[in-house]
C-alpha positions as CSV (number, residue, x, y, z in Angstrom):
1,M,-4.2,-12.7,-4.5
2,E,-7.2,-10.6,-3.3
3,S,-9.4,-10.6,0.0
4,H,-11.9,-8.3,1.6
5,Y,-10.9,-6.6,4.4
6,Q,-14.2,-8.1,6.4
7,N,-13.0,-11.6,5.4
8,P,-11.9,-13.3,9.0
9,M,-9.2,-15.4,6.9
10,A,-7.7,-12.2,4.9
11,I,-5.0,-11.5,7.2
12,H,-3.6,-15.3,6.9
13,Q,-4.4,-15.6,3.0
14,L,-2.8,-12.1,2.5
15,G,0.4,-12.6,4.4
16,N,0.9,-16.4,3.3
17,A,0.7,-14.9,-0.2
18,I,3.4,-12.7,0.5
19,K,5.4,-15.1,2.3
20,N,5.2,-17.5,-0.3
21,S,5.9,-15.1,-3.3
22,I,8.9,-12.9,-1.6
23,H,11.5,-14.9,-0.7
24,T,14.3,-12.6,0.7
25,P,13.9,-9.2,3.0
26,F,11.9,-6.4,1.2
27,I,11.4,-2.9,1.1
28,T,8.1,-1.6,1.6
29,V,7.1,1.8,-0.1
30,C,3.9,3.3,1.4
31,I,2.6,5.4,-1.1
32,G,0.2,8.3,-0.7
33,T,-0.6,11.5,1.7
34,D,-2.6,12.2,4.9
35,R,-3.8,15.4,3.3
36,C,-6.4,13.6,1.8
37,I,-8.4,10.7,3.6
38,G,-8.6,8.6,0.3
39,D,-5.0,8.7,-0.3
40,C,-3.7,8.0,3.4
41,L,-3.7,4.3,3.5
42,G,-0.2,3.8,2.5
43,P,1.2,6.4,5.2
44,L,-1.0,5.1,7.7
45,I,0.3,1.4,7.1
46,G,3.9,2.8,6.8
47,H,3.2,4.3,10.4
48,K,2.0,1.2,11.8
49,L,5.2,-0.8,10.4
50,K,7.4,1.8,11.7
51,K,5.6,1.9,15.3
52,N,5.6,-1.8,16.0
53,H,9.2,-2.2,14.7
54,F,8.7,-4.0,11.4
55,P,12.3,-5.7,10.5
56,Y,12.6,-4.6,7.1
57,P,13.0,-1.2,5.7
58,V,10.0,1.2,5.6
59,Y,9.6,4.3,3.5
60,G,6.4,6.3,3.5
61,T,4.8,7.3,6.8
62,L,2.2,9.7,8.3
63,E,5.4,11.8,9.2
64,N,7.7,11.2,6.1
65,P,5.0,10.4,3.1
66,I,5.9,9.6,-0.5
67,H,3.4,11.2,-2.5
68,A,3.3,12.8,-6.1
69,M,5.6,15.8,-5.2
70,N,8.8,13.8,-4.1
71,I,8.5,10.2,-5.3
72,L,10.8,10.7,-8.0
73,D,13.6,11.9,-4.9
74,E,12.1,9.2,-2.6
75,L,12.5,6.4,-5.3
76,S,16.4,7.4,-6.0
77,L,17.3,7.4,-2.4
78,I,15.8,4.0,-1.8
79,Q,17.0,2.5,-4.8
80,S,20.7,4.0,-4.1
81,R,20.0,2.9,-0.4
82,H,18.8,-0.9,-1.5
83,P,20.2,-1.9,-4.8
84,K,18.6,-4.9,-5.7
85,I,16.2,-5.9,-3.0
86,P,12.6,-6.4,-3.9
87,I,10.3,-3.3,-3.5
88,L,6.7,-4.1,-2.0
89,A,4.6,-1.1,-3.3
90,I,1.8,-0.3,-0.7
91,D,-1.1,2.1,-2.1
92,A,-4.6,3.2,-1.9
93,S,-6.8,2.4,-5.3
94,L,-9.9,3.4,-6.7
95,G,-12.3,0.6,-8.4
96,K,-15.5,-0.5,-8.9
97,R,-18.3,0.3,-6.5
98,K,-18.2,-3.7,-5.6
99,S,-14.7,-3.8,-5.2
100,I,-14.8,-1.3,-2.0
101,G,-12.8,-2.8,0.7
102,K,-11.1,-5.5,-1.4
103,I,-7.3,-5.8,-1.0
104,Y,-5.0,-7.2,-3.5
105,F,-1.7,-8.7,-3.3
106,K,0.4,-8.9,-6.7
107,K,3.3,-9.8,-8.2
108,E,3.3,-6.6,-10.5
109,S,4.4,-2.7,-9.7
110,V,1.9,0.0,-8.8
111,S,1.2,3.1,-10.8
112,P,0.4,5.8,-8.4
113,G,-1.9,8.5,-9.3
114,K,-3.1,6.6,-12.2
115,G,-6.7,7.1,-10.8
116,V,-6.7,10.4,-10.5
117,G,-4.8,11.1,-13.8
118,K,-1.0,11.7,-12.6
119,N,1.6,10.3,-14.6
120,L,3.9,9.1,-12.1
121,P,6.3,6.3,-12.3
122,D,5.4,2.5,-11.5
123,I,6.8,1.7,-8.4
124,G,7.8,-2.1,-7.0
125,D,8.4,-5.5,-7.7
126,Y,5.0,-6.3,-5.5
127,S,2.1,-4.5,-5.1
128,F,-0.4,-4.4,-1.9
129,I,-3.3,-2.5,-2.6
130,G,-6.4,-1.5,-0.9
131,I,-9.6,-0.3,-3.0
132,V,-11.0,2.9,-0.7
133,D,-13.6,4.1,-3.3
134,N,-15.0,3.7,-6.5
135,Y,-13.8,5.4,-9.8
136,T,-16.6,7.0,-12.3
137,S,-14.5,9.8,-13.4
138,I,-12.0,12.4,-12.8
139,E,-14.9,14.9,-12.8
140,N,-16.9,13.0,-10.2
141,L,-14.0,11.9,-8.2
142,N,-15.2,11.3,-4.4
143,I,-11.9,9.9,-2.8
144,H,-12.2,12.7,-0.4
145,Q,-15.5,11.5,0.7
146,V,-13.9,8.3,1.8
147,R,-14.4,7.2,5.6
148,L,-11.6,7.0,7.8
149,Y,-12.8,4.1,9.6
150,L,-12.5,2.2,6.2
151,I,-9.1,3.3,5.8
152,Y,-8.3,2.4,9.2
153,Q,-9.8,-1.0,8.8
154,I,-7.9,-1.8,5.6
155,A,-4.5,-0.6,7.0
156,E,-5.4,-2.9,10.2
157,I,-5.5,-5.9,7.8
158,M,-2.7,-4.9,5.5
159,T,-0.5,-4.4,8.6
160,K,-1.2,-7.8,10.2
161,S,-0.8,-9.3,7.0
162,L,3.1,-8.0,6.7
163,F,3.9,-8.9,10.1
164,L,2.5,-12.4,9.4
165,A,4.8,-12.6,6.2
166,I,7.8,-12.1,7.7
167,P,9.6,-15.5,8.5
168,S,9.7,-16.7,11.9
169,K,13.3,-16.8,13.5
C-alpha cells in the first residue's frame, strides 16, 4: 500500500492497510538518528508514539535512537524480550524524485542504510517507509539537505495511521 503524505485519505488508507495485515499486537522498531534530518523520521515517529502512549512496544526514539552503531545489540534485545511477536520496522528511505513524500506499508522487511551504502541486517516482518529525498548516487547524496518540515509532515501521517490501526476496545 502506498499513499502520498498530502493525500487527504493517507491516514485512513495506511491505517486500514496496517490493521488488515497485522492481526496481533506488534513491536514497532523506529530506525534512524536525530543527527541527520533526513534520517530522523523513525526516531521522530517513535517519540510521538511514546509521548501519546501507543499501546504496543516502541523501540527507537529521539532519546534512544536505533541506528547503524547499535542496531545489532538492539535487535538482539528486542527479539529476546518479545519472541514471536511481529515487528513493524519504520524508516526513512531515498527514492526517485517523483516518489518524495510517498509513504509505503509493505509485508516485507526493511533494509536500513541500504540507500547510503551500509550493510546492515534486514529488520521486521512488515515495513513502514517514508521517502524523504531522491537517490542519485552516494557521491551526490543530499540526505543532509532534507527539510525538517517534510519529515515532520510525513511523521504526522505515519503516527496517526499507526494509532488508527490499533483495534478499538
